[in-house]
BASE-898772 format. One record per residue (C-alpha): residue number from 1; residue in one letter; x, y, z. Coordinates in pm, 1 decimal, decimal comma. Layout:
+----------+--------+----------+----------+----------+
: drendren : tortor :       c1 :       c2 :       c3 :
+----------+--------+----------+----------+----------+
:      NUM :      A :        X :        Y :        Z :
...
+----------+--------+----------+----------+----------+
REM end
This chain:
+----------+--------+----------+----------+----------+
: drendren : tortor :       c1 :       c2 :       c3 :
+----------+--------+----------+----------+----------+
:        1 :      M :   2549,3 :   1107,3 :  -2291,0 :
:        2 :      T :   2427,9 :   1412,7 :  -2480,2 :
:        3 :      A :   2234,6 :   1629,5 :  -2236,0 :
:        4 :      V :   1943,4 :   1837,0 :  -2358,5 :
:        5 :      V :   1969,2 :   2182,9 :  -2206,3 :
:        6 :      G :   1628,4 :   2317,4 :  -2115,3 :
:        7 :      P :   1519,8 :   2643,4 :  -1955,0 :
:        8 :      T :   1664,4 :   2731,8 :  -1618,1 :
:        9 :      R :   1464,1 :   2655,7 :  -1311,5 :
:       10 :      G :   1196,9 :   2914,9 :  -1227,7 :
:       11 :      Q :   1118,4 :   2955,8 :   -858,4 :
:       12 :      D :    948,2 :   3197,3 :   -628,6 :
:       13 :      P :   1191,6 :   3415,1 :   -430,5 :
:       14 :      T :   1087,3 :   3235,8 :   -113,0 :
:       15 :      T :    988,9 :   2885,9 :     -9,4 :
:       16 :      S :    651,4 :   2812,9 :    144,6 :
:       17 :      E :    819,9 :   2870,2 :    480,2 :
:       18 :      G :    954,3 :   3208,8 :    373,7 :
:       19 :      A :   1323,1 :   3109,9 :    362,0 :
:       20 :      P :   1539,5 :   3224,8 :     70,8 :
:       21 :      V :   1562,2 :   2990,0 :   -224,4 :
:       22 :      T :   1913,9 :   2919,2 :   -341,2 :
:       23 :      G :   1996,5 :   2829,7 :   -698,3 :
:       24 :      P :   2177,9 :   2529,3 :   -842,3 :
:       25 :      T :   2527,0 :   2469,2 :   -714,1 :
:       26 :      P :   2824,2 :   2322,8 :   -903,3 :
:       27 :      D :   2960,8 :   2176,8 :   -577,6 :
:       28 :      D :   2972,7 :   1800,3 :   -630,4 :
:       29 :      T :   2988,3 :   1743,8 :   -254,7 :
:       30 :      A :   2678,4 :   1942,9 :   -161,7 :
:       31 :      A :   2362,7 :   1753,6 :    -71,6 :
:       32 :      L :   2108,2 :   1760,2 :   -352,5 :
:       33 :      R :   1746,3 :   1855,0 :   -294,5 :
:       34 :      I :   1568,5 :   1583,7 :   -494,6 :
:       35 :      G :   1196,1 :   1574,1 :   -569,7 :
:       36 :      L :   1068,4 :   1221,5 :   -638,3 :
:       37 :      V :    722,7 :   1227,8 :   -801,6 :
:       38 :      T :    501,7 :    917,4 :   -792,1 :
:       39 :      H :    129,7 :    848,7 :   -821,5 :
:       40 :      R :    124,0 :    618,9 :   -516,6 :
:       41 :      F :    357,3 :    576,1 :   -222,3 :
:       42 :      A :    372,3 :    363,6 :     92,8 :
:       43 :      P :    159,1 :    235,1 :    254,3 :
:       44 :      S :     32,6 :    157,7 :    -98,4 :
:       45 :      T :    207,6 :   -144,8 :   -244,4 :
:       46 :      G :    349,4 :   -222,3 :   -586,5 :
:       47 :      G :    672,9 :   -227,0 :   -781,4 :
:       48 :      V :    694,1 :    147,9 :   -846,7 :
:       49 :      E :    598,5 :    223,6 :   -487,1 :
:       50 :      T :    875,2 :     -5,2 :   -360,7 :
:       51 :      H :   1127,4 :    140,8 :   -604,4 :
:       52 :      V :   1059,3 :    500,7 :   -499,4 :
:       53 :      E :   1049,0 :    421,1 :   -127,5 :
:       54 :      Q :   1375,4 :    227,2 :   -130,0 :
:       55 :      L :   1549,3 :    479,6 :   -355,5 :
:       56 :      A :   1442,0 :    767,2 :   -129,2 :
:       57 :      R :   1573,8 :    591,4 :    180,7 :
:       58 :      A :   1903,7 :    509,6 :     11,5 :
:       59 :      L :   1943,1 :    869,1 :   -107,7 :
:       60 :      A :   1891,7 :    989,7 :    248,7 :
:       61 :      R :   2150,3 :    741,1 :    376,7 :
:       62 :      A :   2389,5 :    881,5 :    116,6 :
:       63 :      G :   2350,3 :   1230,4 :    262,2 :
:       64 :      Q :   2111,2 :   1365,0 :     -2,0 :
:       65 :      R :   1782,6 :   1545,0 :     73,1 :
:       66 :      P :   1499,4 :   1351,2 :    -96,1 :
:       67 :      Q :   1135,7 :   1459,9 :    -89,2 :
:       68 :      V :    850,4 :   1249,1 :   -224,8 :
:       69 :      F :    561,0 :   1425,0 :   -399,9 :
:       70 :      T :    258,7 :   1195,0 :   -419,8 :
:       71 :      H :   -119,7 :   1178,3 :   -393,5 :
:       72 :      D :   -323,5 :   1158,3 :    -77,2 :
:       73 :      L :   -500,9 :    826,1 :   -125,9 :
:       74 :      G :   -695,5 :    835,2 :    199,6 :
:       75 :      H :   -466,0 :    621,4 :    415,8 :
:       76 :      G :   -482,5 :    873,2 :    697,9 :
:       77 :      A :   -122,3 :    986,2 :    649,7 :
:       78 :      P :    -51,6 :   1353,8 :    725,0 :
:       79 :      P :      2,0 :   1600,8 :    437,2 :
:       80 :      V :    370,7 :   1628,5 :    526,9 :
:       81 :      S :    572,1 :   1367,0 :    715,7 :
:       82 :      R :    936,8 :   1282,4 :    763,7 :
:       83 :      H :   1091,4 :    942,0 :    833,5 :
:       84 :      E :   1444,7 :    806,6 :    790,7 :
:       85 :      G :   1555,6 :   1134,9 :    633,3 :
:       86 :      V :   1278,6 :   1132,3 :    369,1 :
:       87 :      T :   1011,5 :   1402,9 :    355,4 :
:       88 :      V :    681,1 :   1288,4 :    204,1 :
:       89 :      R :    430,6 :   1543,7 :     73,9 :
:       90 :      R :     80,2 :   1418,1 :     -8,5 :
:       91 :      Y :   -159,4 :   1625,3 :   -219,5 :
:       92 :      R :   -535,5 :   1606,0 :   -264,4 :
:       93 :      R :   -658,0 :   1486,0 :   -603,0 :
:       94 :      L :   -902,1 :   1655,9 :   -835,2 :
:       95 :      V :   -930,5 :   1345,1 :  -1055,0 :
:       96 :      R :   -967,2 :   1029,4 :   -844,6 :
:       97 :      W :   -904,2 :    728,8 :  -1065,4 :
:       98 :      D :   -671,5 :    448,7 :   -964,3 :
:       99 :      H :   -428,4 :    503,1 :  -1251,1 :
:      100 :      G :   -525,5 :    850,7 :  -1365,1 :
:      101 :      S :   -524,9 :   1068,8 :  -1055,6 :
:      102 :      I :   -442,7 :   1435,9 :  -1102,2 :
:      103 :      S :   -360,0 :   1682,8 :   -825,7 :
:      104 :      P :   -336,8 :   2049,2 :   -927,2 :
:      105 :      P :   -176,2 :   2140,2 :   -590,2 :
:      106 :      L :    105,4 :   1891,2 :   -658,0 :
:      107 :      L :    164,5 :   2031,7 :  -1005,6 :
:      108 :      F :    140,3 :   2388,7 :   -872,0 :
:      109 :      A :    407,8 :   2313,5 :   -609,5 :
:      110 :      L :    647,9 :   2204,7 :   -883,8 :
:      111 :      R :    559,4 :   2477,5 :  -1132,1 :
:      112 :      R :    591,5 :   2762,4 :   -887,4 :
:      113 :      G :    897,6 :   2629,7 :   -710,7 :
:      114 :      R :    743,4 :   2690,8 :   -369,5 :
:      115 :      I :    959,9 :   2410,0 :   -234,5 :
:      116 :      P :   1327,8 :   2448,1 :   -328,9 :
:      117 :      L :   1460,0 :   2158,5 :   -533,7 :
:      118 :      D :   1773,6 :   2101,4 :   -737,6 :
:      119 :      V :   1638,2 :   1819,5 :   -953,2 :
:      120 :      V :   1304,4 :   1644,7 :  -1007,2 :
:      121 :      H :   1281,4 :   1270,4 :  -1076,3 :
:      122 :      V :    940,5 :   1152,9 :  -1201,4 :
:      123 :      H :    832,2 :    788,6 :  -1204,6 :
:      124 :      S :    601,3 :    576,0 :  -1422,3 :
:      125 :      Y :    501,3 :    657,0 :  -1776,4 :
:      126 :      H :    175,9 :    471,7 :  -1710,3 :
:      127 :      D :     38,2 :    729,3 :  -1464,2 :
:      128 :      P :    -46,3 :   1074,2 :  -1610,7 :
:      129 :      V :     89,1 :   1257,2 :  -1306,2 :
:      130 :      S :    441,5 :   1182,7 :  -1433,5 :
:      131 :      A :    397,4 :   1352,9 :  -1770,0 :
:      132 :      L :    211,3 :   1644,1 :  -1613,0 :
:      133 :      A :    475,6 :   1686,7 :  -1343,2 :
:      134 :      A :    753,4 :   1678,7 :  -1604,1 :
:      135 :      G :    573,2 :   1954,7 :  -1790,5 :
:      136 :      S :    522,3 :   2160,5 :  -1475,6 :
:      137 :      W :    887,1 :   2155,9 :  -1366,5 :
:      138 :      S :   1128,2 :   2367,5 :  -1569,6 :
:      139 :      G :   1459,5 :   2263,9 :  -1416,9 :
:      140 :      P :   1688,2 :   1958,3 :  -1420,9 :
:      141 :      L :   1469,0 :   1655,9 :  -1491,1 :
:      142 :      V :   1520,7 :   1278,3 :  -1470,2 :
:      143 :      V :   1249,4 :   1031,2 :  -1575,9 :
:      144 :      T :   1217,2 :    663,8 :  -1481,8 :
:      145 :      P :    923,1 :    537,5 :  -1690,3 :
:      146 :      H :    891,1 :    178,5 :  -1554,8 :
:      147 :      Y :    770,1 :    128,2 :  -1910,4 :
:      148 :      H :    562,8 :   -168,3 :  -2030,0 :
:      149 :      R :    459,1 :    -25,3 :  -2369,9 :
:      150 :      S :    107,0 :   -164,7 :  -2327,2 :
:      151 :      S :   -133,0 :   -246,1 :  -2045,9 :
:      152 :      A :   -314,3 :   -568,1 :  -1967,3 :
:      153 :      D :   -623,8 :   -354,1 :  -1909,1 :
:      154 :      G :   -786,3 :   -268,1 :  -2243,2 :
:      155 :      L :   -918,6 :     71,1 :  -2128,5 :
:      156 :      R :   -583,7 :    174,0 :  -1981,1 :
:      157 :      D :   -406,8 :     54,7 :  -2295,1 :
:      158 :      L :   -631,2 :    275,6 :  -2508,2 :
:      159 :      M :   -571,3 :    572,6 :  -2277,2 :
:      160 :      H :   -193,4 :    517,8 :  -2289,8 :
:      161 :      R :   -201,0 :    547,6 :  -2666,5 :
:      162 :      G :   -404,4 :    865,3 :  -2637,7 :
:      163 :      Y :   -165,7 :   1038,7 :  -2401,3 :
:      164 :      R :    157,9 :    915,5 :  -2562,3 :
:      165 :      P :    218,3 :   1260,3 :  -2717,4 :
:      166 :      L :    197,8 :   1416,4 :  -2369,2 :
:      167 :      A :    434,6 :   1155,9 :  -2226,2 :
:      168 :      G :    666,6 :   1212,3 :  -2520,8 :
:      169 :      R :    686,7 :   1579,1 :  -2425,8 :
:      170 :      G :    795,5 :   1475,5 :  -2077,0 :
:      171 :      F :   1071,6 :   1261,7 :  -2226,8 :
:      172 :      A :   1173,5 :   1544,1 :  -2458,3 :
:      173 :      D :   1236,8 :   1770,8 :  -2158,3 :
:      174 :      A :   1429,5 :   1508,5 :  -1960,5 :
:      175 :      D :   1803,7 :   1535,0 :  -1914,8 :
:      176 :      S :   1818,6 :   1159,8 :  -1844,5 :
:      177 :      V :   1572,3 :    874,9 :  -1896,5 :
:      178 :      I :   1641,7 :    576,1 :  -1671,2 :
:      179 :      A :   1534,2 :    222,9 :  -1762,9 :
:      180 :      V :   1552,4 :    -44,1 :  -1494,0 :
:      181 :      S :   1642,5 :   -322,4 :  -1739,5 :
:      182 :      G :   1788,1 :   -374,0 :  -2083,9 :
:      183 :      A :   1451,3 :   -501,5 :  -2204,1 :
:      184 :      E :   1278,4 :   -182,3 :  -2093,1 :
:      185 :      A :   1551,6 :     29,2 :  -2254,4 :
:      186 :      S :   1496,5 :   -150,2 :  -2585,8 :
:      187 :      L :   1122,6 :    -77,9 :  -2577,3 :
:      188 :      L :   1185,1 :    287,7 :  -2495,2 :
:      189 :      A :   1441,4 :    328,7 :  -2772,6 :
:      190 :      E :   1199,9 :    175,1 :  -3024,2 :
:      191 :      D :    897,9 :    383,3 :  -2919,4 :
:      192 :      F :   1078,9 :    710,3 :  -2840,5 :
:      193 :      P :   1392,1 :    714,7 :  -3061,1 :
:      194 :      A :   1463,2 :   1080,4 :  -2981,7 :
:      195 :      I :   1569,1 :    987,6 :  -2625,7 :
:      196 :      A :   1831,6 :    728,7 :  -2728,0 :
:      197 :      S :   2128,1 :    952,8 :  -2647,1 :
:      198 :      R :   1989,8 :   1026,0 :  -2299,8 :
:      199 :      L :   1881,3 :    671,4 :  -2213,2 :
:      200 :      H :   2058,9 :    487,0 :  -1930,3 :
:      201 :      V :   2003,2 :    155,3 :  -1751,4 :
:      202 :      I :   2010,6 :    150,0 :  -1371,2 :
:      203 :      G :   1847,5 :   -166,1 :  -1240,1 :
:      204 :      N :   1643,2 :   -208,9 :   -927,8 :
:      205 :      G :   1821,3 :   -304,5 :   -608,7 :
:      206 :      I :   1735,5 :   -500,0 :   -299,6 :
:      207 :      D :   1768,1 :   -413,5 :     67,8 :
:      208 :      R :   2043,1 :   -658,5 :    166,5 :
:      209 :      S :   2014,1 :   -575,6 :    536,4 :
:      210 :      R :   1651,7 :   -689,4 :    525,4 :
:      211 :      F :   1752,8 :  -1042,1 :    425,9 :
:      212 :      A :   2092,0 :  -1083,1 :    593,1 :
:      213 :      D :   2124,7 :  -1390,4 :    814,7 :
:      214 :      V :   1749,8 :  -1461,6 :    815,7 :
:      215 :      P :   1694,9 :  -1829,9 :    901,5 :
:      216 :      A :   1443,9 :  -2044,9 :    720,9 :
:      217 :      D :   1124,3 :  -2114,7 :    915,5 :
:      218 :      A :   1048,0 :  -2486,2 :    911,8 :
:      219 :      T :    682,2 :  -2416,5 :    991,7 :
:      220 :      L :    646,5 :  -2232,8 :    659,6 :
:      221 :      R :    788,5 :  -2508,6 :    444,1 :
:      222 :      G :    615,3 :  -2775,0 :    241,4 :
:      223 :      A :    761,5 :  -3052,9 :     27,6 :
:      224 :      R :    809,4 :  -2764,5 :   -215,5 :
:      225 :      T :    774,1 :  -2405,9 :    -96,0 :
:      226 :      V :    682,4 :  -2150,3 :   -360,1 :
:      227 :      V :    647,1 :  -1775,7 :   -300,2 :
:      228 :      V :    479,1 :  -1524,9 :   -529,9 :
:      229 :      A :    494,4 :  -1164,4 :   -412,3 :
:      230 :      G :    366,9 :   -831,5 :   -538,0 :
:      231 :      R :     59,8 :   -619,1 :   -587,5 :
:      232 :      L :   -235,4 :   -844,1 :   -675,0 :
:      233 :      E :   -356,2 :   -722,5 :  -1012,1 :
:      234 :      A :   -480,5 :   -927,3 :  -1304,7 :
:      235 :      Y :   -169,7 :   -871,9 :  -1518,5 :
:      236 :      K :     49,7 :  -1032,5 :  -1250,5 :
:      237 :      G :    -83,6 :  -1373,6 :  -1361,5 :
:      238 :      V :   -125,5 :  -1517,8 :  -1012,0 :
:      239 :      D :   -427,6 :  -1710,0 :  -1141,4 :
:      240 :      R :   -193,5 :  -1915,3 :  -1361,2 :
:      241 :      L :     13,6 :  -2007,3 :  -1056,2 :
:      242 :      L :   -301,1 :  -2106,6 :   -867,1 :
:      243 :      A :   -390,7 :  -2334,7 :  -1157,3 :
:      244 :      A :    -39,4 :  -2480,0 :  -1144,8 :
:      245 :      A :    -81,2 :  -2543,2 :   -770,9 :
:      246 :      S :   -355,4 :  -2794,6 :   -854,5 :
:      247 :      E :    -88,5 :  -2996,2 :  -1041,5 :
:      248 :      L :    151,6 :  -3001,9 :   -744,6 :
:      249 :      D :    150,2 :  -3234,6 :   -445,1 :
:      250 :      P :    -74,0 :  -3173,3 :   -141,9 :
:      251 :      A :    238,0 :  -3130,3 :     74,2 :
:      252 :      D :    357,9 :  -2839,6 :   -142,9 :
:      253 :      V :    271,8 :  -2485,0 :    -33,2 :
:      254 :      L :    216,5 :  -2176,3 :   -249,0 :
:      255 :      H :    251,0 :  -1856,1 :    -45,5 :
:      256 :      V :     87,8 :  -1549,0 :   -203,4 :
:      257 :      V :    227,2 :  -1228,9 :    -49,9 :
:      258 :      G :     71,6 :   -891,2 :   -118,9 :
:      259 :      D :   -263,4 :   -725,2 :   -163,5 :
:      260 :      G :   -452,2 :   -548,9 :   -437,1 :
:      261 :      P :   -774,6 :   -527,5 :   -635,7 :
:      262 :      D :   -754,3 :   -884,1 :   -770,9 :
:      263 :      R :   -724,7 :  -1056,6 :   -433,2 :
:      264 :      S :  -1089,6 :  -1157,6 :   -382,7 :
:      265 :      R :  -1111,3 :  -1308,5 :   -732,2 :
:      266 :      L :   -788,7 :  -1499,7 :   -679,2 :
:      267 :      E :   -903,2 :  -1640,8 :   -347,0 :
:      268 :      S :  -1216,7 :  -1771,4 :   -517,2 :
:      269 :      L :  -1001,3 :  -1964,4 :   -766,4 :
:      270 :      V :   -815,0 :  -2177,6 :   -513,7 :
:      271 :      S :   -869,2 :  -2545,2 :   -582,2 :
:      272 :      R :   -913,4 :  -2800,7 :   -307,5 :
:      273 :      D :   -684,5 :  -3032,6 :   -498,4 :
:      274 :      G :   -307,6 :  -3005,7 :   -518,5 :
:      275 :      A :    -80,6 :  -2777,7 :   -318,6 :
:      276 :      T :   -189,2 :  -2577,1 :    -16,9 :
:      277 :      V :   -234,8 :  -2206,9 :   -101,8 :
:      278 :      R :   -193,5 :  -1940,2 :    165,8 :
:      279 :      F :   -273,8 :  -1572,2 :    113,0 :
:      280 :      W :    -71,9 :  -1350,1 :    345,5 :
:      281 :      G :   -178,5 :  -1003,6 :    237,2 :
:      282 :      R :     75,5 :   -737,5 :    327,1 :
:      283 :      T :    341,8 :   -866,6 :    563,4 :
:      284 :      D :    598,7 :   -701,0 :    784,0 :
:      285 :      D :    961,0 :   -709,4 :    675,2 :
:      286 :      A :   1059,7 :   -992,8 :    909,8 :
:      287 :      T :    779,8 :  -1222,3 :    790,9 :
:      288 :      Y :    853,4 :  -1154,7 :    424,9 :
:      289 :      A :   1224,8 :  -1217,2 :    474,3 :
:      290 :      S :   1150,0 :  -1543,0 :    652,4 :
:      291 :      L :    923,2 :  -1653,4 :    367,6 :
:      292 :      L :   1195,7 :  -1592,5 :    109,5 :
:      293 :      A :   1455,0 :  -1764,6 :    328,4 :
:      294 :      S :   1222,4 :  -2066,9 :    334,1 :
:      295 :      A :   1133,9 :  -2065,3 :    -36,1 :
:      296 :      D :   1259,3 :  -2324,1 :   -281,5 :
:      297 :      V :   1114,7 :  -2119,0 :   -567,6 :
:      298 :      V :   1005,7 :  -1759,2 :   -618,7 :
:      299 :      A :    762,3 :  -1745,2 :   -910,2 :
:      300 :      S :    604,3 :  -1475,4 :  -1124,5 :
:      301 :      A :    366,4 :  -1523,9 :  -1416,3 :
:      302 :      S :    338,7 :  -1150,7 :  -1481,9 :
:      303 :      S :    273,2 :  -1032,7 :  -1836,6 :
:      304 :      H :    422,7 :   -684,8 :  -1781,7 :
:      305 :      E :    732,8 :   -597,3 :  -1578,7 :
:      306 :      A :   1008,0 :   -342,4 :  -1621,8 :
:      307 :      Q :   1232,4 :   -567,2 :  -1410,1 :
:      308 :      G :   1091,9 :   -747,9 :  -1104,5 :
:      309 :      I :   1203,6 :   -668,8 :   -750,8 :
:      310 :      S :   1066,8 :   -980,6 :   -580,9 :
:      311 :      A :   1265,3 :  -1195,7 :   -826,2 :
:      312 :      L :   1587,5 :  -1018,8 :   -728,5 :
:      313 :      E :   1502,3 :  -1059,1 :   -360,3 :
:      314 :      G :   1443,0 :  -1430,0 :   -415,0 :
:      315 :      L :   1784,5 :  -1466,4 :   -578,3 :
:      316 :      T :   1966,5 :  -1298,6 :   -291,4 :
:      317 :      C :   1792,2 :  -1534,0 :    -46,5 :
:      318 :      G :   1899,2 :  -1841,8 :   -242,1 :
:      319 :      A :   1570,7 :  -1938,7 :   -405,8 :
:      320 :      A :   1546,2 :  -2048,2 :   -767,0 :
:      321 :      L :   1320,2 :  -1847,5 :   -999,9 :
:      322 :      V :   1035,4 :  -1965,3 :  -1223,0 :
:      323 :      L :    925,8 :  -1675,4 :  -1443,7 :
:      324 :      S :    704,9 :  -1593,3 :  -1739,0 :
:      325 :      D :    854,3 :  -1543,8 :  -2083,3 :
:      326 :      I :    887,6 :  -1164,6 :  -2098,9 :
:      327 :      G :   1188,7 :   -948,7 :  -2183,0 :
:      328 :      A :   1258,1 :   -821,1 :  -1832,8 :
:      329 :      F :   1273,1 :  -1174,5 :  -1694,7 :
:      330 :      R :   1490,4 :  -1296,2 :  -1979,9 :
:      331 :      D :   1738,6 :  -1027,5 :  -1872,7 :
:      332 :      I :   1746,6 :  -1180,5 :  -1524,2 :
:      333 :      E :   1794,1 :  -1527,9 :  -1673,7 :
:      334 :      R :   2091,8 :  -1402,6 :  -1875,5 :
:      335 :      D :   2254,1 :  -1249,3 :  -1566,4 :
:      336 :      H :   2186,7 :  -1549,0 :  -1338,8 :
:      337 :      D :   2216,7 :  -1852,1 :  -1560,7 :
:      338 :      G :   2120,0 :  -2174,6 :  -1388,0 :
:      339 :      R :   1900,0 :  -2011,7 :  -1123,7 :
:      340 :      V :   1617,3 :  -1902,5 :  -1355,0 :
:      341 :      H :   1367,1 :  -2104,8 :  -1556,5 :
:      342 :      I :   1165,2 :  -1913,7 :  -1817,9 :
:      343 :      V :    833,5 :  -2090,8 :  -1871,6 :
:      344 :      V :    753,9 :  -2142,0 :  -2238,7 :
:      345 :      D :    470,9 :  -2394,2 :  -2185,3 :
:      346 :      D :    224,2 :  -2147,7 :  -2031,5 :
:      347 :      S :    -13,0 :  -2414,2 :  -1900,4 :
:      348 :      P :    -74,5 :  -2542,5 :  -1545,2 :
:      349 :      V :    122,0 :  -2855,9 :  -1630,4 :
:      350 :      G :    408,7 :  -2649,9 :  -1776,0 :
:      351 :      W :    430,8 :  -2423,8 :  -1471,4 :
:      352 :      A :    411,8 :  -2717,5 :  -1230,6 :
:      353 :      A :    687,6 :  -2903,1 :  -1415,2 :
:      354 :      A :    912,5 :  -2596,6 :  -1402,2 :
:      355 :      I :    848,5 :  -2554,2 :  -1028,7 :
:      356 :      R :    931,9 :  -2918,9 :   -960,3 :
:      357 :      S :   1253,4 :  -2896,5 :  -1162,1 :
:      358 :      M :   1381,7 :  -2575,8 :  -1003,0 :
:      359 :      A :   1275,6 :  -2669,7 :   -649,3 :
:      360 :      A :   1502,2 :  -2974,4 :   -671,9 :
:      361 :      R :   1811,8 :  -2754,9 :   -708,5 :
:      362 :      P :   2015,5 :  -2672,1 :   -397,3 :
:      363 :      R :   1970,0 :  -2323,9 :   -257,7 :
:      364 :      A :   2240,4 :  -2088,2 :   -386,7 :
:      365 :      P :   2228,7 :  -1716,9 :   -291,6 :
:      366 :      R :   2331,4 :  -1480,3 :   -569,5 :
:      367 :      A :   2485,0 :  -1134,3 :   -535,4 :
:      368 :      V :   2241,5 :   -862,0 :   -642,7 :
:      369 :      P :   2303,2 :   -484,3 :   -631,3 :
:      370 :      D :   2146,3 :   -313,7 :   -331,8 :
:      371 :      W :   1962,8 :     17,7 :   -315,7 :
:      372 :      D :   2273,7 :    202,8 :   -199,5 :
:      373 :      D :   2438,1 :    102,8 :   -529,9 :
:      374 :      V :   2131,0 :    225,3 :   -716,8 :
:      375 :      A :   2127,8 :    556,0 :   -526,2 :
:      376 :      A :   2495,5 :    620,6 :   -605,7 :
:      377 :      A :   2431,2 :    569,0 :   -977,0 :
:      378 :      M :   2122,9 :    792,0 :   -962,3 :
:      379 :      V :   2316,3 :   1073,5 :   -795,8 :
:      380 :      E :   2555,5 :   1071,4 :  -1090,9 :
:      381 :      R :   2257,4 :   1120,8 :  -1323,6 :
:      382 :      Y :   2117,7 :   1398,2 :  -1103,1 :
:      383 :      R :   2448,0 :   1585,2 :  -1101,5 :
:      384 :      A :   2480,3 :   1550,9 :  -1478,4 :
:      385 :      A :   2127,6 :   1693,0 :  -1517,7 :
:      386 :      L :   2210,9 :   1977,9 :  -1282,8 :
:      387 :      A :   2535,1 :   2056,3 :  -1466,7 :
:      388 :      A :   2341,6 :   2085,5 :  -1793,1 :
:      389 :      H :   2138,4 :   2369,7 :  -1642,7 :
:      390 :      L :   2422,0 :   2566,9 :  -1488,0 :
:      391 :      P :   2521,9 :   2894,6 :  -1655,4 :
:      392 :      G :   2821,2 :   2869,3 :  -1887,2 :
+----------+--------+----------+----------+----------+
REM end
């Protein structure tokens, strides 16, 4: 890796609590103060939200000092909270759009260094807060874009093209850019060739303890049990799976886990013919684990994914995967040959045939990296970024 050395970190002489601010340390054993910046965070749901939450927890377990900087989205959470070793700071927004929120107080906290940090790690190219935060922070910087290149939403796609120069500046300042899959890395290298020497792949993980020794629940099973999980947005393609359900048998069950802005439309699409469809909304960990332990197939018809956490969770629980034909999912197929079917016939009949075929295969759990593995790899990137900013 060729690190790009930027300006040294600029901080106030005191923290917001009035304690002295210490500078970067070359000690590879010292706990790092890591700022994780994300547009949304739990209890909001979605792939980026899950990634940041699980990474933060794993970093804390590893003895690091993670803090999440995010927006106050009106869930009633306090401005500052701490749980499982992770401090979460929520900031009021000036611009209140689902994918374009901007919080000057959040950016001010990073720019002024009022909270002492050793490294900042910003997430999601597709939310402007990431590029703005990268520009506000002047110290060691890591970027995980969760990059899709385009958006299924025409307005968002147009806006992404408009702010690409701003996002490019964020990449230019980054000491490391982290892709979560080979497919994402290829897109990034094509669209931002200047970052190629600083581009690394660290995939998503799963929380193995969440799924260890979870028994299947016979009451959740059908002749075929299919689970689709994630934030319910139009680009996730759940409507295509609902159409496929009409081609399955009445004894089959399609479990839809998650919530989001597309839920009411999806519920209106459920056919009275074919498989039973059950919408669960957000579930607790135990219920979700039991669903995956009972699933013959985990399916996703998404048109945009950087990787796909629910697919990895399905693999570790022994389910087969039926996935749309996108680069991130082809990466999973390559790594887990025989457990993944990529759907080329994107019709209800094609999806139903793939589900029938994969559901007939015996359950076979696959080993998938967990979040502790991911955190260890990330810490290496953080320390490399920090070393690039040390004097001498």
